[in-house]
N, C-alpha and C positions, 0 to 999 in steps of 0.2 A: 486516454487509454487506447483509443483507436490509432493514434499516431505511434504509440509504443508497439502495438500489434503489427502495424505496418513495418516499423523498423525491424521487428523480430522476423517477419516474413522475408524481408530483404536479406538479413544476415543468413537465415536458413537457406535461402535460394543461392546466395553467393557461396556458401560453404558446400553446397551440393556439387558444385563444379570445381571445388578446390581439392587439393591433395588431402587425403584422409589422415596422413601422417603429420599432425600438427607439430610434433616435436622437431622435425627436420625441415619443415616448411617455413620460410621466413615470414609468410603472411599468416601462418597458423596461430601464432600467439595473439595476433590482432583479432582474428576471427573468434578465437576462444574467449578473449577478453570482452569483445562486443557482445557475444552471446550471453555471457555471465552478467554483464552490466544491464542489458535489456531485460533479461529474466528477473533480476533483482528489482528493477524499476516496475515491471509488470506486477510482481508479487506485492510490492508496497502499494501500488495503485488499487489492486484488488482488495487488499486489506482496508484501505481508506474508504473505498466504495462500500464495503460491508459495514464499516463503522457508521457511515452516513445513512445507509438503509436502516440500520438498527436505531439510530437517533430518530429517523422519521417514524418508525414503529412506536417508539416511546412518545413522540408527539401525538400520534393518533390515539394511543392508549392512555394519554393523560399523565404519564409518568416522567415526561421529559423535565429535567431540572431537579429531579429527586435522586439523591445519592442511593445507589444500589446496595451499599454496605450498611449505612447507618439510618437511612430513610429520611435524613435531613435535607434541607434545600442545598442545591449547588449554587454558589454565588454567581450573579449575573456576569461579573467580570471574567470569571472562569469560563462560563459558557460562551462569552464573546470571544475570548482568546482560543478556546477549544470547544467548538460547538458539539463535538461528539463525546464530550466528557460524560462518564458514567458514574463518577464518584466526586464527592466534595474534595476540596484541597486537603483537608485533614486526613481523610481516609486514603487519599492518593499517596500521601507521604508517610503513612504508617504501615 
């Protein structure tokens, strides 16, 4: 996430010296695209980090591996594939 933040800072700094009229600037579309791409990546990284922190809270609270919908166990294979899973596969697909 630090790398993405650094990328974001670089794009913001580069765009500060660029023409504000992206529509008519040949580099404008590139800057706007990079800004949107990095912003989306940062958003996904923040969401993933929040999911990991939530899983750690469930581990500390003794509820990790228990489905939040039905209260049943989450299969070890599901937790191995998706350690942040909050629901069993049955509840996740219904």
